[in-house]
Backbone as a ProteinNet text record, in pm:
[ID]
protein_1_A
[PRIMARY]
XXXXXXXXXXXXXXXXXXXXXXXXXXXXXXXXXXXXXXXXXXXXXXXXXXXXXXXXXXXXXXXXXXXXXXXXXXXXXXXXXXXXXXXXXXXXXXXXXXXXXXXXXXXXXXXXXXXXXXXXXXXXXXXXXXXXXXXXXXXXXXXXXXXXXXXXXXXXXXXXXXXXXXXXX
[TERTIARY]
226	192.7	94.2	32.5	-93.4	1	-98.1	-10.5	-79.2	12.4	10.4	-69.8	-167.3	-233.7	-138.1	-133.8	-40.8	-127.9	-80.8	-142.1	-80.2	-138.4	-63.6	-141.2	-92.2	-151	-176.7	-226.7	-242	-389.1	-460.6	-566.4	-631	-772.7	-788	-898.9	-966	-1109.2	-1160.6	-1257.2	-1323.2	-1348	-1325	-1342.4	-1495.1	-1572.2	-1686.5	-1661.9	-1752.4	-1726.9	-1727.5	-1764.8	-1739.3	-1596.9	-1547.8	-1421	-1432.3	-1525.7	-1562.5	-1498.2	-1416.7	-1356.3	-1363.4	-1410.4	-1418.3	-1290.6	-1207.2	-1124.9	-1133.2	-1015.5	-1005.1	-1060.2	-1154.5	-1178	-1090.7	-977.2	-845.6	-786.3	-775.2	-732.7	-833.8	-936.2	-1036.3	-1004.6	-1010.1	-948.5	-838	-723.3	-628.7	-643.7	-715.8	-771.1	-822.1	-900.3	-1023.6	-896.6	-806	-724.4	-610.6	-588.1	-481.1	-580.9	-685.1	-759.8	-819.3	-722.5	-780.2	-917.1	-985.4	-1121.3	-1197.9	-1171.4	-1268.9	-1348.2	-1456.6	-1530.4	-1663.1	-1721.3	-1795.7	-1936.3	-1974.9	-2083.9	-2009.4	-1876.5	-1793.6	-1725.5	-1681.4	-1605.4	-1456.7	-1357.2	-1209.9	-1184.3	-1102.2	-1020.7	-862	-832.8	-722.1	-644.1	-517.3	-455.8	-415.6	-428.6	-401.5	-288.4	-149.2	-37.4	-59.4	-52.6	-35.7	130.7	154.7	292.7	331.4	457.4	520.9	490.5	512.2	527.9	623.9	694.3	774.8	668.9	582.9	499	383.2	356.2	297.6	175.3	171.7	93.9	41.7	-89.2	-119.6	-89	-18.9	4	-85	-163.8	-265.1	-177.1	-204.2	-161.5	-266.7	-290.1	-364.1	-328	-439	-378.3	-303.7	-270.7	-132.6	-24.9	-15.2	81.7	160.3	66.4	69.7	104.9	55.3	104	244.4	304.9	445.7	495.5	471	552.6	529.1	439	465	546.9	556.3	623.7	788.2	826.7	952	964	875	903.6	896.1	818.7	852.9	991.7	1026.5	1172.3	1307.6	1240.7	1358.8	1371.7	1464.4	1511.3	1374.6	1335.9	1236	1283.4	1232.8	1317.4	1380.4	1445.5	1539.1	1471.2	1575.5	1522.9	1438.4	1497.1	1411.9	1293.8	1267.3	1166.9	1044.8	1068.6	965.2	967.4	1048.2	1023.5	913.3	918.2	847.7	703.8	715.4	562.2	490.6	535.5	472.1	439.2	496.8	458.6	328.5	371.2	267.3	176	172.3	42.1	-21.6	57.7	6.6	-52.1	25.4	16.2	-45.7	-132	-230.6	-370.4	-435.1	-605.6	-656.9	-697	-759.2	-893.8	-916.4	-1060	-1131.6	-1227.6	-1235.1	-1315.7	-1336.2	-1398.7	-1544.1	-1616.9	-1776.4	-1837.6	-1955.7	-2063.4	-2016.5	-2007.5	-2029.6	-1880.5	-1753.2	-1643.5	-1550.5	-1586.4	-1511.9	-1464.8	-1376.5	-1299.8	-1363.5	-1337.5	-1365.5	-1248	-1221.5	-1086.6	-1110.9	-1109	-1104.7	-1061.1	-1127.6	-1083.2	-922.8	-882.1	-715.5	-618	-666.4	-605.3	-608	-722.4	-740.4	-648.8	-663.2	-579.8	-460	-377	-240.6	-176.5	-243.3	-207.3	-257.8	-340	-392	-518.8	-539.9	-689.9	-818.7	-861.3	-955.5	-1107	-1072.2	-1156.3	-1131.4	-1010.1	-974.5	-855	-824.6	-696.9	-667.5	-502.8	-469	-423.6	-483.4	-420.8	-321.1	-204.7	-88.7	-52.3	-48.3	-9.5	155.7	183	318.9	351.9	280.5	312.4	216.1	288.2	195.4	121	148.1	46.2	32.7	-51.5	-91.7	-113.8	-67.8	-65	-162	-209.4	-298.3	-256.6	-227.2	-183.1	-299	-302.3	-325.6	-248.1	-355.2	-314.4	-184.5	-190.3	-60.3	57	-0.4	174.5	206.2	152.1	194.6	239.9	211	287.5	413	404.3	483.9	668.4	596.7	689.4	709.3	644.1	667.1	710.4	609.3	667.3	824.3	832.1	961.6	1067.6	1080.6	1165.9	1223.3	1106.8	1151.2	1223.1	1144.1	1187.2	1370.5	1384	1527.5	1619.4	1554.2	1653.7	1677.3	1566.7	1621.6	1695.8	1691.7	1775.7	1919	1929	2050.2	2130.3	2046	2123.5	2194	2279.8	2331.9	2212.9	2207.5	2132.4	2109.7	2226.9	2176.9	2158.8	2105.7	2113.1	1945.7	1968.1	1821.6	1815.4	1675.2	1643.2	1620.5	1603.3	1562.2	1673.8	1809.8	1938.3	1940.2	1846.2	1837.8	1750.6	1679.7	1608.4	1718.5	1830.3	1934.6	2031.6	2060.2	2139.8	2090.9	2002.3	1943.2	2064.7	1994.8	2121.1	2144.2	2253.2	2286.6	2192.1	2181.6	2085.5	2166.5
1675	1635.9	1515.9	1493.9	1407.2	1259.1	1168.9	1033.8	1007.5	956.6	934.5	771.4	769.1	628.7	569.6	411.4	352	203.9	177.2	60	-68.9	-160.9	-239.8	-362	-485.8	-605.3	-666	-790.5	-830.2	-943.7	-908.5	-997.6	-1013.9	-1125.6	-1201	-1141	-1101.8	-1049.7	-1101.9	-1149.3	-1195.6	-1049.9	-1117.6	-1002.2	-1055.5	-943.9	-1002.5	-982.6	-1014.1	-1022.3	-873.8	-802.1	-607.4	-611.8	-639.9	-586.6	-549.4	-557.5	-495.8	-553	-504.6	-570.5	-490.5	-565.2	-498.6	-456	-324.6	-298.4	-313.5	-361.6	-415	-256.5	-287.4	-142.6	-51.4	-137.3	-22.4	26.8	7.7	38.4	171.1	126.3	286.4	380.8	373.3	479.6	545.7	475.8	553.2	630.9	560.8	621.5	793.9	761.3	860.3	971.9	938.3	1048	1089.9	998.1	1073.8	1153.9	1202.5	1265.6	1391.5	1496.2	1625.3	1675.6	1641.6	1684.2	1578	1478.5	1366.3	1412.1	1438.8	1447.3	1306	1323	1211	1236.9	1133.2	1115.1	1129.8	1142	1149.2	1017.8	994.9	872.8	890.4	839.8	888.4	848.2	932.2	933.6	855.4	773	721	719.6	650.1	646.5	519.8	451.6	304.6	322.8	280.8	277.2	153.4	89	-7.4	-68.7	60.2	48.8	-17.8	-44.8	-115.7	-263.7	-330.3	-490.4	-536.4	-495.2	-547.9	-554.1	-478.9	-467.4	-554.2	-651.7	-757.4	-734.2	-633.1	-587.6	-447.4	-382.2	-277.3	-197.4	-56.6	1.5	102.2	110	217.6	316.1	454.9	574.4	641.8	684.1	805.4	923.2	1033.6	1124.2	1213.2	1215.7	1281.6	1218.9	1073.5	1014	1029.1	1020.4	1071.7	1192.6	1306.4	1444.1	1465.4	1370.9	1394.3	1316.3	1207.9	1145	1273.1	1338.9	1410.4	1553.7	1565.6	1687.9	1664.7	1514.7	1501.9	1455.2	1407.1	1419.5	1577	1677.8	1789.6	1865.8	1801.3	1848.9	1814.9	1716.7	1668.5	1755.5	1799.8	1850.4	1826.7	1926.9	1887.6	1842.9	1752.5	1706.6	1564.1	1567.1	1447.6	1295	1213.8	1089.6	1019.9	1061.5	999.8	1083.6	1213.8	1278.2	1233.6	1177.8	1120.1	995.3	932.1	796.8	782.1	853	875.9	946.9	1047.2	1101.1	986.4	883.3	798.4	703.8	605.4	579.3	617	746	758.7	854.5	900.2	969.3	890.8	854	779	630.1	546.2	446.1	404.9	510.3	511.6	524.4	505.7	476.7	592.7	699.9	788.6	730.4	707.2	669.3	678.1	626.3	639.7	496.6	502.2	403.7	430.7	325.7	328.2	352.9	351.2	382.6	284.1	133	39	-24.9	68	34.4	-47.8	-50.7	-138.7	-59.2	-104.6	-66.7	-135.8	-35.5	-114	-105.1	-265.5	-231.2	-278.5	-194.8	-198.5	-337.4	-376.7	-516.8	-502.8	-386.2	-346.7	-393.3	-358.3	-360.7	-498.6	-572.7	-695.9	-797.4	-757.6	-875.5	-849.7	-715.5	-696.2	-770.8	-806.6	-865.8	-995.3	-1036.4	-1182.9	-1180.6	-1078.1	-1115.2	-1162.4	-1278.5	-1310	-1319.8	-1401.2	-1417	-1368.2	-1379	-1287.9	-1228.5	-1147.3	-1057.1	-1055.8	-1032.8	-1011.9	-865.5	-795.7	-685.4	-683.4	-595.1	-592.9	-466.5	-429.1	-310.2	-265.3	-190.1	-130.6	24.5	48.3	184.5	265.4	343.5	451.7	455.5	301.5	275.6	108.3	75.6	-42.2	-136.5	-258.8	-354.4	-456.3	-468.3	-576.9	-636.8	-805.2	-870.5	-990.8	-1108.4	-1227.8	-1312.8	-1400.9	-1447.4	-1552	-1606	-1711.9	-1633.8	-1498.5	-1421.1	-1395.2	-1363.1	-1298.3	-1436.5	-1503.6	-1640.3	-1671.9	-1683.9	-1751.9	-1640.5	-1531.5	-1401.8	-1322.5	-1258.4	-1175.5	-1228.6	-1356.7	-1445.8	-1491.6	-1566.1	-1632.1	-1538.1	-1426	-1322.4	-1277.9	-1268.9	-1211.4	-1345.8	-1463.3	-1562.4	-1601.1	-1568.3	-1576.2	-1478.3	-1347.5	-1257.6	-1247.3	-1305.2	-1371.3	-1513.5	-1598.5	-1666.7	-1668.9	-1525.1	-1504.2	-1399.8	-1396.1	-1333.1	-1433.5	-1367.7	-1486	-1541.8	-1671.3	-1721.7	-1633.9	-1576.2	-1503.6	-1349.1	-1317	-1165.2	-1135.7	-1032	-989.7	-878.8	-910.2	-781.5	-647.6	-634.4	-505.7	-422.1	-466.6	-388.1	-315	-338.9	-263.5	-150.1	-123	18.8	108.1	82.1	176.3	221.6	94.1	90.1	-2.4	29.3	-37.9	-114.1	-241.7	-346.8	-269	-294.8	-291.7	-364.5	-309.4	-399	-450.3
2035.9	1875.3	1895.7	1802.8	1796.4	1730.3	1799.6	1766.4	1601	1508.6	1378	1387.1	1336.8	1301.5	1204.2	1210.6	1117.7	1067.1	931	891.8	917.7	1009.1	1100.4	1103.7	1061	1071.3	903.1	911.4	774.6	754.5	690.5	698.5	546.7	555.5	388.7	403.6	267.5	264.1	116.9	102.1	-30.4	-103.4	-241.3	-353.1	-434.1	-434.3	-548.7	-681.4	-767.1	-891.5	-958.9	-904.8	-924	-886.7	-820.3	-765	-612.5	-576.9	-407.2	-310.6	-232.5	-135.3	10.6	110.4	247.6	293.5	341.2	400.7	527.6	606.2	723.8	799.4	929.1	1005.1	1043.1	1084.9	1174.2	1042.8	899.2	815.9	761.9	783	708.3	823.6	969.2	1065.8	1000.6	992	910.3	787.6	717.9	599	629.5	723.8	736.4	795.3	901.2	952.6	899.5	754.7	680.1	555.2	568.7	457.7	546.7	486.6	551	502	418.5	364.5	421.2	532.7	564.7	693.8	684.9	854.6	840.3	957.1	983.9	864.9	788.5	694.4	535.9	541.3	423	406.5	284.7	233.6	231.6	312.1	286.9	166.2	91	-21	9.1	-114.7	-98.9	-264	-263.7	-420.5	-374.8	-495.1	-524.2	-632	-589.3	-727.9	-751.3	-883.3	-927.7	-980.4	-1056.9	-1100.1	-1223.2	-1257.3	-1347.8	-1335.5	-1440.8	-1439.1	-1323.3	-1245.8	-1132	-990.9	-1019.1	-876.1	-905.3	-792	-801.1	-682.2	-648.2	-553.8	-580.6	-503.5	-509.3	-387.8	-383.3	-291.1	-248.5	-133.9	-114.2	0.8	-45.7	-5	88.7	157.7	216	127.3	168.1	106.3	138.9	280.5	346.3	258.6	272.9	212.7	72.5	-9.3	-154	-166	-83	-89.9	-57.2	55.8	85	12.1	-99.4	-216.3	-319.3	-326.8	-423.1	-403.7	-273.9	-279.9	-282.4	-265.2	-335.7	-454	-518.3	-654.4	-708.8	-673.9	-717.8	-667.7	-562.2	-557.7	-651.7	-720.4	-813.6	-931.9	-976.9	-1126.1	-1211.2	-1265.6	-1383.1	-1516.9	-1576.7	-1674.4	-1622.3	-1504.7	-1469.9	-1480.7	-1523	-1525.6	-1397.7	-1297.4	-1178	-1173.2	-1163.9	-1186.4	-1263.8	-1399.6	-1479.2	-1444.9	-1403.8	-1367.6	-1258.5	-1141.1	-1030.3	-1044.1	-1109.7	-1180.4	-1249	-1385.3	-1399.7	-1303	-1219.1	-1109.7	-1030.7	-977	-868.1	-927.7	-1032.2	-1124.4	-1223	-1327.8	-1442.8	-1394.7	-1319.3	-1295.3	-1154.3	-1109.4	-983.3	-1025.7	-909.5	-941.8	-791	-823.7	-730.4	-703.9	-574.9	-553	-380.5	-335	-224.1	-161.5	-43.5	48.8	22.1	3.2	-8.8	121.1	106.7	197.2	283.4	245.8	349.9	362	360.6	408.3	296.2	181.1	100.4	-14	-90	-191.6	-315.4	-439.3	-569.5	-656.4	-682.4	-763.4	-920	-997.6	-1144.6	-1180.1	-1281.1	-1352.5	-1399.2	-1453.8	-1477.9	-1333.1	-1252.7	-1134	-1068.2	-1070	-1039.7	-1115.5	-1243.7	-1354.9	-1306.7	-1304.1	-1300.7	-1208.6	-1088.1	-982.6	-943.4	-1058.1	-1062.2	-964	-918.6	-787.2	-837.5	-781.3	-823.5	-698.3	-638	-517.7	-363.9	-336.3	-228	-224.1	-120	-137.3	4.3	35.4	155	164.5	267.2	323.6	436.4	393.7	459.9	512.2	624.5	686.8	646.7	615.5	587.5	629.8	751.2	812.5	756.7	671.8	630.3	481.5	443	322.4	356.9	290.4	311.9	163.3	140.1	62.9	3.7	-94.4	-127.6	-231.9	-196.1	-281.7	-283.7	-392.6	-406.9	-318.8	-228.8	-143.7	-185.1	-251.6	-327.2	-324.3	-406.6	-432.6	-309.3	-237.9	-89	-18	-35	38.1	-40.4	-150.6	-223.8	-237.4	-279.7	-298.3	-174.4	-101.5	0.8	129.6	138.4	270.5	240.8	117.7	87.7	113.2	52.2	46.5	199.5	271.7	413.2	493.6	444.6	555.8	466.1	345.1	299.3	349.4	391.3	454.4	578.3	689	820.1	837.1	738	736.4	689.7	632.3	598.6	708.8	838.3	926.5	1067.2	1112.1	1209.4	1291.2	1335.6	1411.1	1544.6	1615.3	1758.8	1702.4	1599.6	1545.5	1618	1692	1721.9	1602.7	1522	1427.3	1520.1	1645.7	1674.6	1670.9	1662.6	1659.4	1520.2	1436.7	1287.6	1327.9	1419.8	1455.6	1477.5	1525.3	1518.3	1432.8	1342	1232.3	1157.3	1039.8	942.9	862.1	819.9	751.7	638.7	562.2	409	322.3	228.4	132.1	24.3
[MASK]
+++++++++++++++++++++++++++++++++++++++++++++++++++++++++++++++++++++++++++++++++++++++++++++++++++++++++++++++++++++++++++++++++++++++++++++++++++++++++++++++++++++++++

């Protein structure tokens, strides 16, 4: 079985006035591997999900990852509330795009405004997706939420134990 590449790590990148931002090189390799149509000389495609008002980040999916989501949505009963909501989130509230020739992503003004992105962006690997955050929001919300969760654990709790039995949310 071939090794599946994953989005890992976090990094900050400048965003220019036209919304262009460089994608970390390692992330570009994952996008290439996750696009069945990609070959040398072509630009890999991806889908940026911006979602509803509760999402304060952009979540980027490879072609394969979004296909997996689409299959799960299609398995839900047609007309069900869950299917309608997920179709809206992943189809209507998304932006299909591709990496440009220089390894950058062009984020439309609507998407930048939604998350308050101006001169810098933080890219955060999340396994089969990656997220783009406005740096201050990432620090104040995402990191704060993670710190709060860690502090709620017993001091001697080894988080590696959750790999065998995930914690209740």
